[in-house]
Each structure stands twice: as C-alpha cells, then as structure tokens.
LUMSEPA-362530 format. One line per 4 residues: number of its first residue (from 1); for each residue x, y, z of C-alpha. Coordinates in steps of 0.5 Angstrom, whole numbers. Each point is the difference from the previous one (the first is absolute). Example, Ala and Ser with C-alpha at 12.3 -4.5 7.8 and 13.67 -1.06 7.14 Angstrom:
1 = 25/-9/16 ~ 2/7/-2 $
This chain:
1 = -69/0/-11 ~ 1/-4/-6 ~ 4/-6/2 ~ 3/-1/-7 $
5 = 4/6/1 ~ 2/-1/7 ~ 7/-2/2 ~ 1/-5/6 $
9 = 7/-3/1 ~ 2/-5/5 ~ 6/1/5 ~ 4/-5/-4 $
13 = -1/3/-6 ~ 2/7/3 ~ 6/-3/3 ~ 3/-3/-6 $
17 = -1/6/-4 ~ 1/6/4 ~ 7/1/3 ~ 2/7/3 $
21 = 7/0/2 ~ 1/4/7 ~ 4/5/-4 ~ -7/3/-2 $
25 = -3/1/7 ~ 7/2/2 ~ 1/5/-5 ~ -7/3/1 $
29 = 1/1/7 ~ 7/3/-1 ~ -2/5/-5 ~ -6/2/4 $
33 = 5/1/7 ~ 5/4/-4 ~ -5/5/-2 ~ -3/0/7 $
37 = 7/1/3 ~ 2/5/-5 ~ -6/5/3 ~ 1/-3/7 $
41 = -7/-2/2 ~ -2/-5/6 ~ -2/-6/-4 ~ 0/-8/0 $
45 = 0/-4/-6 ~ -3/-7/-1 ~ -1/-5/-6 ~ -2/-6/-2 $
49 = 0/-5/-6 ~ -7/-3/-1 ~ 0/-7/1 ~ -3/-5/-5 $
53 = -5/-2/5 ~ -2/7/1 ~ 0/1/-7 ~ -5/-6/-1 $
57 = -5/2/5 ~ 0/7/-3 ~ -1/-2/-7 ~ -6/-5/3 $
61 = -3/6/3 ~ 1/6/-5 ~ -3/0/-7 ~ 7/0/-3 $
65 = 0/-1/-8 ~ -7/4/-1 ~ 2/6/-4 ~ 7/-2/0 $
69 = 0/2/8 ~ 7/-2/3 ~ 3/-2/7 ~ 4/7/1 $
73 = 3/-2/7 ~ 5/-5/-1 ~ 5/4/4 ~ -2/4/5 $
77 = 3/6/4 ~ -2/3/6 ~ 2/7/3 ~ -2/1/7 $
81 = 1/8/2 ~ 0/3/7 ~ -3/6/-2 ~ -7/1/-3 $
85 = 2/6/-4 ~ 6/-4/-3 ~ -5/-5/-4 ~ -1/6/-6 $
89 = 7/1/0 ~ 2/-7/-1 ~ -6/-1/-5 ~ 3/6/-4 $
93 = 7/-4/1 ~ -2/-6/-3 ~ -4/3/-6 ~ 7/4/-2 $
97 = 4/-7/1 ~ -4/-5/-4 ~ -5/-1/-5 ~ -7/1/3 $
101 = -6/-4/-2 ~ -5/3/5 ~ -1/1/7 ~ -6/-2/5 $
105 = -2/1/7 ~ -4/-2/5 ~ -7/4/0 ~ -1/5/5 $
109 = -7/0/4 ~ -3/5/5 ~ -3/-6/3 ~ 6/-5/1 $
113 = 7/0/2 ~ 4/-5/-4 ~ 8/-1/-1 ~ 1/5/-6 $
117 = 6/-2/-5 ~ 2/2/-7 ~ 1/-5/-5 ~ 4/1/-6 $
121 = 1/-5/-6 ~ 7/2/-4 ~ 3/-3/-6 ~ 7/-4/2 $
125 = 6/3/-3 ~ 2/-4/-6 ~ 7/-3/3 ~ -4/-3/5 $
129 = -6/-2/-4 ~ 5/-4/-4 ~ 3/-4/6 ~ -7/-3/1 $
133 = -1/-7/-4 ~ -3/2/-7 ~ -6/-5/1 ~ -3/5/5 $
137 = -2/5/-5 ~ -4/-6/-4 ~ -4/0/6 ~ -5/5/2 $
141 = 5/3/4 ~ 2/7/-1 ~ 7/3/0 ~ -2/4/6 $
145 = 1/1/7 ~ -4/2/6 ~ 2/6/5 ~ -4/1/6 $
149 = 1/6/4 ~ -2/1/7 ~ 1/3/7 ~ 4/-4/6 $
153 = -7/0/4 ~ -4/-3/-5 ~ 5/-5/-2 ~ 0/-3/7 $
157 = -8/-2/0 ~ -1/0/-8 ~ 2/-8/0 ~ -5/-1/6 $
161 = -5/4/-4 ~ 1/-3/-6 ~ 0/-7/2 ~ -6/1/6 $
165 = -4/4/-4 ~ 1/1/-7 ~ 1/-7/-1 ~ -5/-2/6 $
169 = -6/3/-1 ~ -4/-5/3 ~ 4/1/7 ~ -4/6/1 $
173 = -7/-2/-3 ~ -5/2/5 ~ 5/4/5 ~ 0/7/-2 $
177 = 2/2/7 ~ 7/-3/-1 ~ 1/2/-7 ~ -2/7/2 $
181 = 5/-1/6 ~ 6/-2/-5 ~ -2/7/-4 ~ 1/4/6 $
185 = 7/-3/1 ~ 2/1/-7 ~ -3/7/1 ~ 5/1/5 $
189 = 6/-2/-4 ~ -2/5/-5 ~ 0/5/5 ~ 7/-2/2 $
193 = 2/1/-7 ~ -2/7/-1 ~ 2/2/8 ~ 7/-2/-1 $
197 = 1/4/-6 ~ -4/6/4 ~ 4/-1/6 ~ 7/1/-4 $
201 = -3/6/-4 ~ -2/3/7 ~ 7/-2/3 ~ 3/3/-6 $
205 = -4/7/0 ~ 2/0/8 ~ 8/-1/-2 ~ -1/5/-5 $
209 = -2/5/5 ~ 5/-1/4 ~ 6/1/-5 ~ 2/-8/0 $
213 = 1/0/-7 ~ 3/-7/-1 ~ -5/-3/5 ~ -5/3/-4 $
217 = 2/-3/-7 ~ 0/-7/3 ~ -7/1/3 ~ -3/3/-6 $
221 = 3/-4/-6 ~ 0/-6/4 ~ 6/-4/-4 ~ 5/-4/2 $
225 = 6/5/1 ~ 7/-2/1 ~ 5/3/5 ~ 2/7/-1 $
229 = 0/7/4 ~ -3/6/-3 ~ 5/4/-3 ~ 1/6/5 $
233 = 1/5/-6 ~ -7/-3/-2 ~ -3/1/7 ~ 2/7/0 $
237 = -3/2/-7 ~ -7/-3/3 ~ 1/3/7 ~ 2/7/-3 $
241 = -6/0/-5 ~ -5/-1/6 ~ 3/5/4 ~ 0/5/-6 $
245 = -7/-2/-2 ~ 2/0/-7 ~ -2/-6/-5 ~ 0/-6/5 $
249 = 4/-6/-3 ~ -2/-4/6 ~ -8/1/-1 ~ 1/-1/-7 $
253 = 4/-7/2 ~ -6/-2/4 ~ -5/2/-5 ~ 3/-4/-5 $
257 = -4/-7/-1 ~ 3/-7/1 ~ -1/-1/-8 ~ 4/6/-2 $
261 = 6/-3/4 ~ -1/-7/-3 ~ 0/2/-7 ~ 6/4/1 $
265 = 3/-6/3 ~ -2/-5/-6 ~ 3/5/-5 ~ 7/-1/2 $
269 = 4/-4/-4 ~ 2/-4/6 ~ -2/-1/7 ~ 3/5/4 $
273 = 0/0/8 ~ -6/3/3 ~ 1/5/6 ~ -2/7/2 $
277 = 5/3/-4 ~ -1/-4/-7 ~ -8/1/1 ~ 1/8/1 $
281 = 5/0/-6 ~ -5/-4/-5 ~ -6/5/2 ~ 5/6/-1 $
285 = 2/-3/-7 ~ -7/-1/-2 ~ -4/5/4 ~ 3/5/4 $
289 = 6/2/-4 ~ 3/4/6 ~ 7/2/-2 ~ 3/0/7 $
293 = -2/-8/0 ~ 3/-1/-7 ~ 7/3/2 ~ 0/-4/7 $
297 = -2/-7/-3 ~ 4/1/-6 ~ 6/1/4 ~ -2/-6/5 $
301 = -1/-5/-6 ~ -6/-1/3 ~ -3/-6/-4 ~ 7/-4/1 $
305 = 0/2/7 ~ 0/-7/4 ~ -1/-4/-6 ~ 6/-5/3 $
309 = -5/-2/5 ~ -6/-2/-4 ~ 1/-7/-2 ~ -7/-1/-3 $
313 = 3/1/-7 ~ 5/-5/0 ~ -4/-6/3 ~ -2/-2/-7 $
317 = 6/-1/-3 ~ 3/-5/5 ~ 4/-5/-4 ~ -3/-7/1 $
321 = 3/-7/-2 ~ -4/-3/-6 ~ -3/-7/1 ~ 1/-5/-6 $
325 = -7/-3/-4 ~ 2/-5/-5 ~ -5/0/-6 ~ 3/-6/-3 $
329 = 6/-5/2 ~ 3/-6/-3 ~ 6/-5/0 ~ 0/-5/-6 $
333 = 5/-3/-5 ~ 0/2/-7 ~ 1/-6/-4 ~ -1/3/-7 $
337 = -6/-5/-2 ~ -3/6/-4 ~ 6/2/-4 ~ -2/-1/-7 $
341 = 4/-4/-5 ~ 5/-2/6 ~ 0/-7/3 ~ 4/-1/6 $
345 = 2/8/1 ~ 7/0/4 ~ -1/4/7 ~ 5/5/-3 $
349 = -5/2/-5 ~ -6/0/4 ~ 4/4/5 ~ 2/5/-5 $
353 = -7/1/-3 ~ -4/0/7 ~ 5/6/2 ~ -1/3/-7 $
357 = -7/0/1 ~ 1/3/7 ~ 4/6/-2 ~ -4/2/-6 $
361 = -6/0/4 ~ 4/5/5 ~ 3/4/-7 ~ -8/1/-2 $
365 = -2/2/7 ~ 5/5/2 ~ 5/1/-6 ~ -4/7/-1 $
369 = 2/2/6 ~ 7/-2/0 ~ 3/2/-7 ~ 7/-3/1 $
373 = -3/-7/2 ~ 3/-5/-5 ~ -4/-4/-5 ~ 3/-6/1 $
377 = 0/-4/7 ~ 6/2/5 ~ 1/2/7 ~ -3/7/1 $
381 = -2/4/5 ~ -4/7/0 ~ -4/4/5 ~ -4/6/-2 $
385 = -4/3/6 ~ -6/-5/1 ~ 2/-5/-5 ~ 6/-5/1 $
389 = 3/-6/-5 ~ 5/-5/2 ~ 2/-5/-4 ~ 6/-5/2 $
393 = 2/-5/-6 ~ 5/-5/1 ~ 0/-4/-7 ~ 6/-4/2 $
397 = -3/-2/6 ~ -7/-1/-3 ~ -3/5/5 ~ -5/6/0 $
401 = -3/4/5 ~ -4/6/-1 ~ -4/5/4 ~ -4/6/-3 $
405 = -5/4/4 ~ -4/7/-2 ~ -6/4/4 ~ -7/-1/-1 $
409 = -3/6/-5 ~ -6/0/4 ~ 1/-2/7 ~ 4/4/4 $
413 = 5/-4/5 ~ 0/-6/-5 ~ 6/-3/-3 ~ -1/-6/-5 $
417 = 6/-5/-1 ~ 2/-6/-4 ~ 6/-5/2 ~ 3/-6/-4 $
421 = 5/-5/1 ~ 3/-4/-5 ~ 5/-6/1 ~ 2/-6/-3 $
425 = 2/-5/6 ~ 4/-6/1 ~ -5/-5/-4 ~ 0/5/-6 $
429 = -7/2/2 ~ -2/7/-2 ~ -3/3/6 ~ -5/6/0 $
433 = -2/4/6 ~ -5/6/0 ~ -3/5/5 ~ -5/5/-3 $
437 = -3/5/5 ~ -1/7/3 ~ 2/3/7 ~ -3/5/4 $
441 = 0/3/7 ~ -4/-4/5 ~ -7/2/0 ~ -5/-2/6 $
445 = -7/-3/-1 ~ 2/-2/-8 ~ -6/-4/-2 ~ 2/-2/-7 $
449 = 4/-6/-2 ~ 6/3/-4 ~ 2/-6/-4 ~ -8/-2/-2 $
453 = 0/7/-3 ~ 7/1/-3 ~ 1/-7/-2 ~ 5/0/-6 $
457 = 6/-3/-2 ~ 5/4/-4 ~ 1/0/-8 ~ 6/-4/0 $
461 = -2/-6/4 ~ -6/0/-5 ~ 5/0/-6 ~ 4/-5/4 $
465 = -6/-5/1 ~ -3/1/-7 ~ 6/0/-4 ~ 6/-4/3 $
469 = -4/-5/5 ~ 0/-1/7 ~ -1/-7/4 ~ -2/1/7 $
473 = -1/-7/3 ~ -3/-2/-7 ~ 0/4/-7 ~ -4/6/0 $
477 = -5/-1/-5 ~ -6/5/-3 ~ -5/-5/-2 ~ -4/-5/3 $
481 = 3/-6/2 ~ -3/-7/2 ~ 4/-4/5 ~ 1/-7/-2 $
485 = 1/-6/4 ~ 7/-1/-2 ~ 1/8/3 ~ -2/-1/7 $
489 = 6/-2/3 ~ 4/5/-4 ~ -4/6/2 ~ -1/-2/7 $
493 = 8/-1/1 ~ 1/7/-4 ~ -5/4/5 ~ 4/-3/6 $
497 = 6/4/-2 ~ 1/5/5 ~ 2/5/-6 ~ -7/-1/-3 $
501 = -4/7/1 ~ -6/-2/-5 ~ -6/-2/4 ~ -3/-6/-4 $
505 = -8/1/-2 ~ -3/-7/-1 ~ -7/-1/-3 ~ -2/-7/0 $
509 = -7/-1/-4 ~ -4/-6/-2 ~ 0/-4/-6 ~ -6/1/-5 $
513 = -3/-5/-4 ~ 3/2/-6 ~ 7/0/3 ~ 1/8/1 $
517 = 1/3/7 ~ -6/2/3 ~ 1/8/2 ~ -7/2/1 $
521 = 1/1/7 ~ 5/5/-1 ~ -5/5/-3 ~ 3/6/-3 $
525 = 7/-2/3 ~ 3/0/-7 ~ 6/-5/1 ~ 4/2/-6 $
529 = -1/8/2 ~ 2/-2/7 ~ 7/-3/-2 ~ 2/6/-5 $
533 = -2/5/6 ~ 5/-4/5 ~ 5/-4/-3 ~ 6/4/1 $
537 = -1/-1/8 ~ -4/-6/1 ~ -1/-7/-4 ~ -7/-2/-2 $
541 = -2/-8/-2 ~ -6/-3/-1 ~ -1/-8/1 ~ -6/-5/-1 $
545 = -2/-3/7 ~ 4/-6/0 ~ 7/3/-1 ~ -3/6/5 $
549 = -1/-6/5 ~ 7/-3/-1 ~ 3/7/1 ~ -4/2/6 $
553 = 2/-7/3 ~ 7/1/-1 ~ 0/7/2 ~ -2/-2/7 $
557 = -7/2/0 ~ -5/-5/3 ~ -5/-3/-6 ~ -6/2/5 $
561 = 2/7/-1 ~ -1/-1/-7 ~ -6/-4/-1 ~ -4/5/-3 $
565 = 3/1/-7 ~ 0/5/-4 ~ 5/5/4 ~ 5/5/0 $
569 = 6/0/4 ~ 6/5/1 ~ 6/-3/2 ~ 5/6/3 $
573 = 7/-1/1 ~ 0/1/7 ~ -4/-7/1 ~ -7/3/1 $
577 = -6/-3/-5 ~ -6/4/-1 ~ -6/-5/-2 ~ -6/3/-4 $
581 = -6/-4/-2 ~ -6/2/-5 ~ -4/3/6 ~ 6/5/1 $
585 = 0/2/-7 ~ -8/1/-1 ~ 0/4/7 ~ 6/4/-2 $
589 = -1/8/-1 ~ 5/5/-2 ~ 0/8/-1 ~ 2/2/-7 $
593 = 0/6/-4 ~ -2/1/-7 ~ 2/5/-5 ~ -4/6/0 $
597 = -6/0/-5 ~ -4/7/0 ~ -4/0/6 ~ 0/-7/1 $
601 = 3/-3/7 ~ 7/-1/0 ~ 0/-5/6 ~ -3/-7/1 $
605 = 0/-6/4 ~ 2/-6/-4 ~ -2/-7/3 ~ 1/-7/-2 $
609 = 6/-3/-4 ~ 2/7/-2 ~ 1/3/7 ~ 4/-6/2 $
613 = 4/1/-6 ~ 2/7/3 ~ 0/-3/7 ~ 6/-5/-2 $
617 = 4/5/-4 ~ -1/5/6 ~ 3/-5/5 ~ 6/-2/-5 $
621 = 2/7/0 ~ -1/1/7 ~ 4/-6/2 ~ 6/3/-5 $
625 = 0/7/4 ~ 0/-3/7 ~ 6/3/3 ~ 1/-6/5 $
629 = 0/-5/-5 ~ 5/4/-4 ~ 5/3/5 ~ 6/-4/-2 $
633 = 0/2/-8 ~ 0/8/2 ~ 7/2/-4 ~ 5/5/3 $
637 = -1/7/-3 ~ 6/2/-4 ~ 2/7/1 ~ 7/0/-2 $
641 = 4/-3/-6 ~ 5/-6/2 ~ 7/1/1 $
C-alpha cells in the first residue's frame, strides 16, 4: 500500500465537515418502505448515519484513497424480510427504485454455514445528496448509501456472528469444536428460513385441493392482506370451473409466482388495497384475461373498493409545525457614520435611507414575482403560493416593519424568511432589528448545526452597515484598530451597555524593540483579514501589553490570569470571557476545504494560526445564531396590512 496515497481522517475532522441531516436517512427509509408497502411484503427497515468515530476507524482500517477508493456506506439501510424467497424480490425492487452501483453477497461454501446477506451500493437521489454538507464530497466519501437485505432468522444472530467471529477470530483459535457447533446452529437457522417457505407452499397446495380459495391465496403469496371477503360472484366462477373441469382459474392463480404478482402491484400508479379480490383482478388483467372476471371487477370497481380504510397513503402528508432556525440576528443602532459627504445626518435622513435600502432589497429579490410591486417604498402586501411579502411603512411615525419568505428551491419542507424592524425612538436613535433564517418541520436526530452551515446576513443589512453605518456600543469599523490608553474607559463603558450585541475580540501583544507590535505568536491569523470578515457582527481591537493589562484590570480580570502576554480574549455580551494564549494558537487544528484542482485533494486540516482564525470566526457566528441568546429579538410575522 502506498502510504502517500492512503487517506486517514480523524473523528474531529469528520465531525466538522461531514454533516448529514436526519431527513436523508428518513427519506431513504420512507422511499423503501413505500415500495415494500405497495407490494405487501412482510418486512422491517432500519437505518443509521455513520458516526464520525466509526468513519475514522474505517478510514484507519481500509485503504481509502488508493485508486480513488471511497467510503460508500455513509448512510446504511437494512431491510429484514420474513420469508427467504422475498430476498430476490426485494433486490429487484431496489434495482428499479435506485441507481444501483453493485451487489455483493456472502460466499456460500458446502463446508461452512454462516449468515448470508445481500449488500448493495446505490447512488443517493440528487435531492438528498444536496442536503448533505458539500465538504463531504471533497473527502474520500462517495455519494452513495449501502443497503443490506437479509431474513429475520439470520438478522437475530448476525450481530453476534459479526462481533464474536468475524471481528473476534482469536476467540475460536484452537477451539474448532466450538466453531463447528456454532456452524450447526447457523445451519439450523438456514433450514428454518427455507422450511418456513416450504411449509406455507405445502399448506397453500392443500388449501387449493380443498377449494378454499381465499386461504390458498393468503398462504401461497404470503403478503400482508387487508380486510376483504372474496366476492361471491368470483368464488362462483372459480367453483364452476372446477366442477365443469374446464380451464381451471384457481389452479392458474396457484401456479402464478409471487414475483409476478409483486410486479403487477408495483406497476400501479398508486397504492391499491391488497386483498384477495384485488390480487385476482390484477392477475386477470395481466395474465388470465377472463371476460367473466373482467365484468365482475368492473362492476365492483375493485381497485377502489375499501380504499377509505387504507391509511398508509395519507400518513406522509401529515402537517407538522415548522421550527425556526435563525442564521443571523442583530439589534443595533444606525447612526449614519458612513454616509458620504454628510456630517451629523439627521435621524429622519438615516431612517429614510435605511428603510429604502430594505425596500429596494425586497424589490430586487421579489419584484420579478410580484409584478405590481411599486418601485418606491410604501406599505405593500402580497402572496403567491409559497412566496410572501409584507411591508408596513409609516413615514409619519418613522416606523417600518417587514417580513418576507419563500420556499427553498432544493430542500423540500424548508421555508426561508427575513424580518426587519426599523424605528426612531424617543432619543432620536434609529434602531434596526434583523432576523434572517429558515423554518422546517422538526427532524429527529438532527446532527448538523443549522446556523453554522447557513450563517448569512441579508443583503440589506450589509448595505446599511457598509453605506450608512452602525454603532453597537461603539462604532463598527472594517479596518484594524489599536486600542489607546485614553480609550480604555470609553470602550469598557460602551460594552457594558445592555444594547451592545457585538462581542469584542481583544488581541494583546508585546512591544518589540523597534516599537512595533509583536504578532509572530499568532502565526497566520491575519488580524486585518479577520477584522474585515467579522466587523459586521463583532468588534476587533489590538493593543500593546501595557494598555491590555490596564483594560483587563478594569474589566475585572485578575492580573495573575493575564500574566502570560501575549493573549487573545473574547468578551461576550453576556459577560463570559474566553482566554487564549500562544499555546492555544499553536495547538489549534481545524478542518477546511480547498478549491478543487484536477485530481488534487479538496479537503485538508489546517493547524496553528490559520486554524485559530477559522475557529474564532466559527465561535462568533455560532454565538450570533444561538436561539437562547437572541430569543427576545424575534419579530412577529406580519400577515395583514394595518388598518
């Protein structure tokens, strides 16, 4: 094995990049269950999303990367069947449902008995692939899922056999007698599987001989049948054929294979009730073409008979409440400090330009849908199916509220929304509230952190911050700032303001002999780039050691805690403080994806200052989207115009 080509990821790397929402697992199960339900097989479906720890172990054990080999079982689905002859039927159903890559099965030996299973690798449907974090495909992970098909008898002992023999070869070393004994138990299970099918086939034959047509059908086809008594007219036709010794329809039914019936059930455009009448009707339509049966079933409307009793079709359309997931939230003051050529702009002017920025963003995004939307700002309300715009603009009282939402074009069940409130308070301050996010039905076992994946402020917020200017405790600036001694008290006082929602990142460094600030300890942190990345939701300051110690002392941080300078601090609006020293920077690692370049890897792990840069950005964004911290800023949804 060429170790340079082999790929190994840590569980931390995998946990950071591979994010599979529960909907992927749930929808795969639903698709498979729907198909098996439609043809009435007895089954159980189980599934799992591979954990980061399990993936890391597999990357360690397998030669992924060699020859572009990839992990193929990120999602696994297991189908357990009750009858041995249903395995091939289920296999064919899966081949017709998914894009199959390959099947593999346990090798069968005349000298050895062991659990037999059928493993398939299938391509994920594109709409589910798009749900998974894009970074996943930049690693050696394939956009496939694994499906296992086996019988219930072997499922019962497969896990034991897998852990105690396949993974525990040493357990049996020099104890061949016990291994042989285990084989005999497995042989018994295989015999049970085959004997169960034989039992019902023999029973079906006896029932056929006895003229018990309904029971014969139940035993021979072994499908989950709903309630339904054989139509008397059909029973009469079957009985007459036997008595007159003409073409025996009952025998033809008995001779029809289960696969043939399943194929007919799956060809229906919608699920039909499965009972003795619909089974005979399907076989007559496709195989027998008996005019007497055709007339009976047409009169009875057999495929709709009993549909009102079938609950299976409606269960997937049950309405569920939507849960909100913010991807950006802010409450701040717009003060006009970036309005060009205008000194000390009035609150009226700041309000008007901010309101216009919000409205023009709405026009640009939704104007193509709502053709009658005015170009100039006004109160406006419109709905087109899943698209909604509501703007309440009160120029006289200097208030504006808006709510817009639209469906996600790729992810079913997800609605994106943006809300904003703009008003001038009694102190003539222009206050802006923003909540950007999405809503979707509650998913069980969700593994992704929605905010971290989707962190995004709306375009109108960016326009207001960049072109008009905001103050959040202190003025927001997109360039590197050095804290001076005379600013310490002012900054401390500003950040104690409850309305300040910006965290403060403070980088304290030593003074070098040439008077410059020593930042070699930060490695590739790139303070200026970092500031330009986070300045719309965090303040960034650097300072020399003497100023930093004064700030820390007045902030209530004991000097012994700050003895080792240089350090980086994050002062959070809720009062918490994060403290990082050179060792924190040096030992930091972070998963990062690269641009694809030919056959080069598109994913790597960065360490040191570059990794620390990504970690701090991630922490700031995670704090912003935390629902617990920002609950009070959620705005009411506007669905009607004011009187």
